[in-house]
Structures are given as C-alpha cells and as structure tokens.
C-alpha positions as CSV (number, residue, x, y, z in Angstrom):
1,M,7.1,114.6,47.3
2,S,6.4,110.8,47.8
3,S,4.4,109.7,50.8
4,S,7.3,107.4,52.0
5,V,9.7,110.3,52.1
6,F,7.2,112.4,53.9
7,M,6.7,109.6,56.4
8,L,10.3,109.5,57.3
9,L,10.4,113.3,57.6
10,S,7.3,113.4,59.7
11,V,8.5,110.7,62.2
12,R,11.8,112.5,62.5
13,F,10.1,115.8,63.1
14,V,7.5,114.4,65.6
15,E,10.1,112.5,67.6
16,E,12.3,115.6,67.8
17,N,9.6,118.1,68.7
18,T,7.0,116.2,70.9
19,K,9.6,115.9,73.7
20,H,9.9,119.7,73.6
21,M,6.2,120.2,73.5
22,E,5.9,118.1,76.6
23,K,8.5,120.3,78.3
24,E,6.7,123.5,77.3
25,T,3.1,122.5,77.8
26,G,3.3,119.7,80.3
27,N,0.3,118.1,78.5
28,I,1.9,115.5,76.3
29,S,2.1,112.0,77.7
30,N,3.6,108.9,76.1
31,T,0.2,107.9,74.9
32,D,-0.3,111.4,73.4
33,V,3.0,111.0,71.5
34,T,2.0,107.6,70.2
35,T,-1.3,109.0,69.1
36,L,0.3,112.0,67.4
37,K,2.6,109.7,65.5
38,K,-0.3,107.5,64.4
39,K,-2.2,110.6,63.3
40,V,0.7,111.8,61.2
41,L,0.9,108.4,59.5
42,Q,-2.8,108.4,58.8
43,D,-2.6,111.9,57.3
44,L,0.2,110.7,55.1
45,S,-1.8,107.9,53.7
46,I,-4.8,110.2,53.2
47,N,-3.3,113.3,51.7
48,N,0.2,112.3,50.5
49,G,2.3,114.2,53.0
50,G,0.0,116.6,54.6
51,G,0.7,115.1,58.0
52,F,4.2,116.6,58.1
53,V,2.9,120.0,57.3
54,N,0.0,119.7,59.8
55,S,2.3,118.4,62.5
56,W,4.7,121.3,62.1
57,V,2.0,124.0,62.1
58,D,0.3,122.4,65.1
59,S,3.6,122.3,66.9
60,M,4.3,125.9,66.2
61,R,0.8,127.0,67.4
62,A,1.1,124.8,70.5
63,C,4.3,126.4,71.5
64,S,3.3,130.0,70.8
65,P,3.5,132.3,73.8
66,T,-0.2,133.3,73.7
67,H,-1.2,129.6,73.7
68,L,1.2,128.8,76.6
69,K,-0.2,131.7,78.6
70,S,-3.6,130.1,78.6
71,L,-2.3,126.8,80.0
72,M,-1.3,128.0,83.4
73,K,-1.7,131.0,85.6
74,Q,1.1,133.5,85.8
75,S,1.0,133.6,89.6
76,S,1.3,129.8,90.0
77,W,4.1,129.6,87.5
78,L,6.0,132.3,89.2
79,T,5.7,130.4,92.5
80,E,7.6,127.5,90.8
81,H,9.9,129.7,88.9
82,P,10.4,132.9,90.9
83,S,12.1,136.0,89.6
84,A,15.9,135.7,89.9
85,L,16.0,139.4,90.9
86,D,13.5,138.8,93.8
87,M,15.5,135.7,94.9
88,F,18.9,137.2,94.3
89,E,20.0,136.8,98.0
90,E,19.0,133.2,98.0
91,I,21.0,132.6,94.8
92,L,24.1,134.1,96.4
93,H,23.5,131.9,99.5
94,V,23.5,128.6,97.5
95,S,26.5,129.7,95.5
96,E,28.5,130.6,98.6
97,G,32.1,129.2,98.5
98,K,31.8,128.1,94.9
99,Q,33.2,129.4,91.6
100,I,30.4,131.0,89.5
101,V,30.6,130.3,85.8
102,M,28.2,132.2,83.5
103,F,26.5,130.9,80.4
104,L,24.3,133.3,78.3
105,D,22.1,132.8,75.3
106,Y,22.2,135.8,72.9
107,D,18.9,136.4,71.1
108,G,16.1,137.2,73.6
109,T,18.6,137.2,76.5
110,L,21.3,139.8,75.8
111,S,19.4,141.4,72.9
112,P,15.7,141.8,72.2
113,I,13.9,139.5,69.8
114,V,13.5,141.4,66.5
115,D,11.8,140.7,63.2
116,D,15.1,141.0,61.3
117,P,17.7,138.6,62.8
118,D,20.5,140.6,61.3
119,R,19.5,143.6,63.5
120,A,19.5,141.8,66.8
121,F,21.9,144.3,68.4
122,M,22.7,144.4,72.1
123,S,22.8,147.8,73.8
124,K,26.0,149.5,74.7
125,K,25.0,149.3,78.3
126,M,24.5,145.5,78.0
127,R,27.9,145.1,76.4
128,R,29.6,147.1,79.2
129,T,27.8,144.9,81.7
130,V,28.8,141.6,80.1
131,R,32.4,142.9,79.8
132,K,32.4,143.5,83.6
133,L,30.8,140.2,84.2
134,A,33.6,138.4,82.3
135,I,36.2,140.1,84.5
136,C,34.5,138.7,87.5
137,F,33.5,135.2,86.3
138,P,34.3,132.9,83.4
139,T,31.6,133.8,80.9
140,A,30.4,132.1,77.7
141,I,27.8,133.0,75.0
142,V,26.0,129.9,73.9
143,S,23.8,130.5,70.8
144,G,22.2,128.9,67.8
145,R,23.8,131.6,65.7
146,C,27.0,131.2,63.7
147,R,29.9,131.8,66.2
148,E,31.4,134.5,64.0
149,K,28.1,136.3,63.8
150,V,27.5,136.2,67.5
151,Y,31.0,137.6,68.1
152,N,30.3,140.5,65.6
153,F,27.3,141.3,67.7
154,V,29.0,141.1,71.1
155,K,32.5,142.2,70.2
156,L,34.1,141.1,73.4
157,T,37.4,139.1,73.3
158,E,37.2,138.1,77.0
159,L,34.4,135.6,76.4
160,Y,34.0,132.0,75.3
161,Y,31.8,131.6,72.3
162,A,29.7,128.5,71.5
163,G,27.9,129.0,68.2
164,S,25.6,126.7,66.1
165,H,24.0,125.3,69.3
166,G,27.4,124.5,70.7
167,M,28.8,122.8,67.6
168,D,31.5,125.5,67.2
169,I,33.3,126.5,70.4
170,K,36.2,128.9,70.7
171,G,37.9,130.2,73.8
172,P,38.8,133.8,74.7
173,A,41.8,135.7,73.3
174,Q,45.2,134.9,74.7
175,G,45.8,136.4,78.1
176,S,42.4,135.8,79.6
177,K,42.8,135.0,83.3
178,Y,40.4,132.1,83.1
179,K,41.8,130.3,80.1
180,E,43.4,126.9,80.5
181,V,46.1,126.9,77.8
182,S,46.3,123.1,77.7
183,F,42.7,122.9,76.6
184,F,42.4,125.9,74.3
185,F,45.4,125.9,72.1
186,Y,45.6,123.7,69.0
187,S,48.0,124.6,66.2
188,G,48.4,128.1,67.7
189,K,44.7,128.8,67.8
190,S,42.3,128.8,70.7
191,L,39.9,126.4,68.9
192,L,38.0,124.2,71.3
193,C,35.5,122.0,69.6
194,Q,33.8,121.5,66.2
195,P,32.1,118.1,66.4
196,A,30.2,118.5,63.2
197,T,32.9,119.6,60.8
198,E,32.1,116.8,58.3
199,F,28.6,118.3,57.8
200,L,29.8,121.7,56.6
201,P,29.5,121.0,52.8
202,M,26.1,119.5,53.4
203,I,24.8,122.5,55.4
204,D,26.1,124.9,52.8
205,E,24.3,122.9,50.1
206,V,21.1,122.8,52.0
207,Y,21.3,126.5,52.8
208,Q,21.5,127.4,49.1
209,K,18.6,125.1,48.3
210,L,16.4,126.6,51.1
211,V,17.1,130.1,50.0
212,E,16.0,129.3,46.5
213,K,13.0,127.2,47.6
214,T,11.6,129.7,50.2
215,K,12.1,132.9,48.2
216,V,8.5,132.6,47.0
217,T,7.2,132.9,50.6
218,P,7.0,136.6,51.8
219,G,8.8,137.2,55.0
220,A,10.8,133.9,55.1
221,N,14.5,134.4,56.0
222,V,17.1,131.6,55.7
223,E,20.2,132.1,57.7
224,N,23.5,130.1,57.3
225,N,24.7,129.5,60.9
226,K,27.7,127.4,59.7
227,F,26.9,124.1,61.3
228,C,23.1,124.5,61.0
229,A,20.7,126.4,58.8
230,S,17.8,128.5,60.2
231,V,14.5,129.2,58.5
232,H,13.0,132.2,60.3
233,F,9.2,132.6,59.9
234,R,8.6,135.5,62.4
235,R,7.5,137.7,59.5
236,V,5.6,135.0,57.6
237,D,1.8,135.3,57.6
238,E,0.3,132.3,59.4
239,K,-1.7,131.4,56.3
240,N,1.6,130.7,54.5
241,W,3.1,128.4,57.2
242,S,2.0,125.3,55.5
243,D,3.5,126.3,52.2
244,L,6.8,127.1,54.0
245,A,6.7,123.7,55.7
246,N,6.3,122.1,52.3
247,Q,9.2,124.0,50.9
248,V,11.5,123.1,53.8
249,G,10.4,119.4,53.7
250,S,11.0,119.2,50.0
251,V,14.7,120.1,50.6
252,I,15.4,118.1,53.8
253,K,13.9,114.9,52.4
254,E,17.1,114.3,50.5
255,Y,19.3,114.6,53.7
256,P,18.7,111.7,56.2
257,K,21.7,112.9,58.2
258,L,19.9,116.2,59.1
259,R,17.1,116.8,61.5
260,I,14.6,119.6,61.9
261,T,14.1,121.2,65.3
262,Q,12.0,124.2,66.3
263,G,12.9,127.4,68.2
264,R,11.1,130.7,68.6
265,K,9.6,131.3,65.2
266,V,12.4,129.5,63.5
267,L,13.0,126.0,62.1
268,E,16.6,124.7,62.7
269,I,18.1,122.2,60.3
270,R,20.9,120.5,62.2
271,P,23.1,117.4,61.9
272,I,21.9,114.3,63.6
273,I,24.7,114.1,66.2
274,K,24.4,113.9,70.0
275,W,25.4,117.5,70.6
276,D,23.5,120.5,71.9
277,K,23.7,123.4,74.3
278,G,23.8,121.0,77.2
279,K,26.8,119.2,75.8
280,A,28.5,122.5,75.1
281,L,28.0,123.5,78.7
282,E,29.5,120.3,79.9
283,F,32.4,120.6,77.5
284,L,33.2,124.2,78.6
285,L,33.1,123.2,82.3
286,E,35.5,120.4,81.7
287,S,37.8,122.6,79.6
288,L,37.9,125.1,82.5
289,G,38.9,122.2,84.9
290,Y,35.5,122.0,86.6
291,A,34.4,118.5,85.5
292,N,32.8,116.6,88.4
293,C,33.7,119.5,90.8
294,T,31.5,120.3,93.7
295,D,32.9,123.8,94.1
296,V,31.6,125.2,90.9
297,F,28.3,127.0,90.4
298,P,27.2,127.3,86.7
299,I,24.4,129.8,86.0
300,Y,22.8,129.5,82.6
301,I,20.4,132.2,81.3
302,G,18.4,131.6,78.1
303,D,15.0,132.2,76.5
304,D,14.6,129.4,73.9
305,R,13.6,125.8,74.0
306,T,17.1,124.9,72.8
307,D,18.4,126.2,76.2
308,E,16.3,123.5,77.9
309,D,19.1,121.0,77.2
310,A,21.4,123.0,79.3
311,F,18.8,123.6,82.0
312,K,18.2,119.9,82.2
313,I,21.9,119.1,82.6
314,L,22.1,121.5,85.6
315,R,18.9,120.2,87.2
316,D,19.8,116.5,86.7
317,K,23.3,117.1,88.3
318,R,21.8,119.4,90.9
319,Q,24.6,121.8,90.1
320,G,24.1,125.5,89.6
321,L,20.9,126.8,88.2
322,G,19.0,127.8,85.0
323,I,17.1,131.0,84.5
324,L,14.5,131.2,81.8
325,V,13.8,134.6,80.1
326,S,10.1,134.7,79.3
327,K,7.1,136.9,79.9
328,F,4.8,133.9,79.6
329,P,4.5,130.7,81.6
330,K,6.3,127.8,80.1
331,E,7.1,124.3,81.4
332,T,10.9,124.5,81.9
333,N,13.8,122.8,83.7
334,A,15.0,126.3,84.8
335,S,14.7,127.1,88.5
336,Y,14.2,130.9,88.2
337,S,12.9,133.4,85.6
338,L,13.5,136.8,84.2
339,Q,11.0,138.6,81.9
340,E,13.2,140.3,79.4
341,P,16.8,141.3,78.5
342,D,16.5,144.5,80.7
343,E,15.9,142.2,83.7
344,V,18.8,140.0,82.6
345,M,21.1,143.1,82.6
346,D,19.9,144.1,86.0
347,F,20.6,140.6,87.3
348,L,24.1,140.6,85.8
349,Q,24.9,144.1,87.2
350,R,23.9,142.9,90.7
351,L,26.2,139.9,90.3
352,V,29.1,142.2,89.2
353,E,28.5,144.6,92.1
354,W,28.3,141.7,94.6
355,E,31.6,140.2,93.3
356,Q,33.4,143.6,93.3
357,L,32.3,144.3,96.9
358,R,33.3,140.8,98.0
359,S,36.7,140.9,96.4
360,G,37.3,144.6,97.4
361,A,37.7,145.6,93.7
C-alpha cells in the first residue's frame, strides 16, 4: 500500500478514535491529539504505512479494560458514576411526573460478551423482563448489529429496533400502544429510517473483500451488519493484530466514503455520514412525539464506546440519564453504572415492578 494512501487512512482513523480515547481515558488533550497525528505522519514517512498499524494497535491497548482499570481507582469512579441499583430511588425521584422511554444496547447489556458473536444469546429470563418492560414503557434496542440479526436474538415484536448503529430503524408491530401511526407507516410498512441506503452495495462489496483478506488471520471474524461491516478480533492473538490492521487497511484504502471506528474488540467500517446512536435516540424520541418535551425521561443503557454518543446527547440536553455497563472504570458521559447484564436485568425488573405498583396493574 502506498504511503499517501496510508496517510489518508491514518488521519481518518486518528481523528475518529482519539476523541473516544479522550472520553475513555481522560488523558488526551488537544496537544496530545496533535502530537499523535504528527507521530503517525512521521511513522508513515519512515516505514511506509506502519503508522496506521501502530496507531490502531496503540488505540486498542489504550482502551482495553485492564489498562483502563489502572488509570483510576474503582472507588473514586463509583463516586462519580454510582450503581443505578443503589441509586434506584433517586432515579425514580428525578423521573417523577415524566414519561420514561427505554433505550437498550444488546451485546454486553442484554446478553453477555462472548467470543463468537453469533452465539450472543440473551437468557429467557432477560427476554421475559424486556417484554414486561415494553408493556410499561416505550422500549428500543439500539445496536451496532444488523437489525434483523438483533431481532432474531430478541424475538419481541413490541420493541423498536435500531440496527447498524442506528442507521436502520423500524417500529414495533402494528397494534403497539406506543406506536405513532403517522410516523411509522410508509407504503404499508413500519419502516422508520435508513439514512445510509446508498451505501448498501459498497458495504456488501467491502464485506466480501474483508472476508477474503482476513481469512489468513486465525480468530478474525467479519460480520455483515447491513449498513456497516464489523471485524471482530476478540479471538485474535495480540501478536497478529498488526497483520489484521494491515489487511483491513488494504481494503478500506479504496473507499474514502467509509470510516473505521473501534468498539469492544471490534473494528467497525461505517459510512461517513453524521449518524450514530445519539442521532437514533433523537429520531426515536421525535417519532414518539417527545421532541423538545420537558415531560419525557429517556434512560439509555449500554456498555460500548458507541453508546457514548447517546449518553452525550442526554447529558448535553440535561434530559434523562445514561447508564454504563462496565466492571472497569471508564471515562463516560453516563451518570450511573451497572457491572454486567445480570445487574441490568435486576434494574429493569425493579422498574417494571415500580410501574406495575404505581399503575395498579
């Protein structure tokens, strides 16, 4: 790959990911970002593209849970982001008199993180809990996964589904008590929003190339999530990360309209459009008739850096709250925390019980 192509890829990658590193470590200033970009360009001129690889690997290491744990003490972090279970009564108090609307990530929130993404099944108990939740409150699943794949995991028709990081949104089945017909029906279907439709052929093409290119790396798994492609490296030996980065870079260099972002042990190849989970949250609230309302209380629960876009929307608007699912301290825009999916289920069950008691159900 030419150094000029790697330069473009590297700058795109650094610009996209240093802002997330700042959120998660709290240690990256504007000066640090500039220095990192300069270092990348220096690496490019020295080793013909190694800067992109080094930057990606450094970013992954910097955002790994074990590294994050060393940056701040658990106790001080929990002071700033207390357990949503411990603070349940306080959450009820601030939501008093408002319509609660629930937004839930899937992987790592409703299901455990597993090595094989095709086996990220939610428990039957979690499914029952989410079904009851959707009876009590408007509820949406917002995931980086393909919407159809998330639906096949969850199998609940009462929900809103926002797949591909919010680039593919569909409302619940006809008859949901929370559905606004004027928003959700188009040509007889409850299709809400697909802002990246023009990129579908490109994503399919890139997916095929990534599958072919990465098959030589043991443990690499490429997933077609319709409006984005995901390269999972959870099962890739760390010594092979650089090779995998080279393989991904050699494909993406031909597609200037795509960008690379990073999640939990995954590289996401996404269209360069101003759309993310935060935009999906805003769109769904507007579709429900809650745009610019003061009597709505969105609660967003997620575990990934891509959920930070939604957390930030809520924090900036001082509306509702975000709950980060993590066992490790991370810099976040969320107000509260839960450690794992089992705690998420406990929190959701308590919400359901409170609403049932309040409404006399």
